[in-house]
C-alpha positions in Angstrom: -31.4 31.1 36.3 -28.6 33.6 36.3 -25.8 33.7 33.8 -22.7 36.0 33.9 -21.4 35.8 30.4 -17.9 37.1 29.7 -16.3 37.3 26.3 -12.7 36.0 26.7 -9.6 35.5 24.8 -8.9 32.5 27.1 -10.1 31.1 30.4 -9.5 28.1 32.7 -10.8 26.6 35.9 -8.7 24.6 38.3 -9.8 22.3 41.1 -7.2 20.9 43.6 -4.3 22.1 41.4 -5.6 20.4 38.3 -7.2 22.2 35.3 -10.7 20.8 34.7 -11.6 23.1 31.9 -9.6 25.4 29.5 -10.7 27.4 26.5 -9.3 29.9 24.0 -11.5 32.5 22.4 -15.1 32.2 23.5 -17.3 32.7 26.5 -16.8 32.1 30.2 -20.2 31.5 31.7 -20.9 31.5 35.4 -24.2 29.7 35.9 -26.4 30.0 39.0 -29.5 27.8 39.3 -32.5 29.2 41.1 -35.0 27.2 43.2 -37.7 27.5 40.6 -35.6 26.7 37.5 -36.6 23.9 35.1 -35.1 22.4 31.9 -37.5 24.6 29.9 -36.1 27.7 31.4 -32.6 26.4 31.0 -33.0 25.8 27.3 -34.4 29.3 26.8 -31.6 30.8 28.7 -29.0 28.8 26.8 -30.5 29.7 23.5 -30.4 33.4 24.4 -26.8 33.1 25.5 -25.8 31.2 22.3 -27.4 33.8 20.1 -25.8 36.9 21.8 -24.1 38.9 19.1 -21.1 40.0 21.1 -18.2 39.2 18.9 -16.8 41.7 16.4 -17.3 41.3 12.6 -15.0 42.5 9.9 -16.1 46.1 10.5 -15.4 45.8 14.3 -19.1 45.8 15.1 -20.5 43.4 17.6 -22.6 41.4 15.2 -21.4 37.8 15.6 -22.4 35.0 17.9 -20.2 32.4 19.5 -21.0 30.0 16.7 -20.2 32.6 14.0 -16.6 32.9 15.3 -16.1 29.2 16.2 -15.8 30.1 19.9 -15.5 27.8 22.8 -17.5 27.7 26.1 -16.3 27.3 29.7 -19.2 26.8 32.0 -18.7 27.1 35.8 -21.5 26.6 38.4 -21.8 29.4 40.9 -24.7 29.3 43.3 -23.5 32.6 44.9 -25.1 34.4 41.9 -28.3 34.0 44.0 -26.9 35.8 47.0 -29.4 38.0 48.7 -27.7 40.9 50.5 -30.8 43.0 51.4 -30.5 42.3 55.2 -27.3 42.4 57.2 -23.9 41.7 55.9 -24.0 38.0 55.5 -25.6 36.9 52.2 -28.5 34.5 52.2 -28.8 31.8 49.5 -32.3 30.7 50.1 -33.3 31.5 46.5 -30.6 29.2 45.1 -31.6 25.8 43.8 -31.1 22.8 46.0 -27.7 21.1 45.2 -29.1 17.9 43.6 -31.4 19.7 41.2 -28.9 22.4 40.5 -26.2 19.9 39.6 -28.7 18.0 37.3 -29.5 21.3 35.5 -25.9 22.3 35.4 -25.0 19.0 33.7 -28.0 19.4 31.3 -26.9 22.9 30.5 -23.5 21.7 29.4 -25.0 18.9 27.3 -27.5 21.3 25.7 -24.7 23.7 24.7 -22.7 20.9 23.2 -25.4 20.6 20.5 -24.4 24.1 19.2 -20.8 24.6 20.3 -18.2 21.9 19.7 -15.9 22.8 22.6 -17.6 23.0 26.0 -15.4 22.8 29.0 -16.4 23.1 32.7 -15.6 23.2 36.3 -16.8 20.7 38.9 -20.1 21.3 40.6 -19.7 22.2 44.3 -15.9 22.2 44.2 -13.7 25.0 45.4 -12.6 26.3 42.0 -10.0 28.8 40.8 -11.1 30.6 37.7 -8.6 32.5 35.5 -9.7 34.6 32.5 -8.7 37.3 30.1 -11.9 39.3 29.6 -11.9 40.6 26.1 -13.1 44.2 26.0 -14.0 43.8 28.9 -17.3 42.5 27.8 -19.6 41.1 30.5 -23.4 40.5 30.3 -25.7 39.3 33.0 -28.7 37.3 31.9 -31.5 36.7 34.5 -34.4 34.4 33.7 -36.7 36.6 35.8 -36.1 39.4 33.4 -35.9 37.4 30.1 -38.5 34.7 30.6 -42.0 35.4 31.8 -42.8 32.8 34.4 
């Protein structure tokens, strides 16, 4: 599983001209599901993301998590996070999870996050989405289960 986590002042995702998810202060999360990902891996990755201390405290130090600041989540599926560009100029996506399993894990990720964060918005799996955001900092972190979780 790969997550691109961006601290934002606001973000939204639009499908076919309609906003499907919109948040204020919080995290925009681009989520890529790999072929070997499971619910167990997903839970560990979500927990890691939710505990990230990337919001400023009263001393302007990054000591606070999304829960500490009452932040919101916007979660957008993005299989292209598994692009393999080693050979040639056209990316290969063979390491991405199959669409049915990836969608199930995407839906589970959203529900899992709702246990900790009251506002969880999202895009639509597999849709052509337009994402707008104001990256705060900018502050962007990449979490890769291959680096964080020993498989």
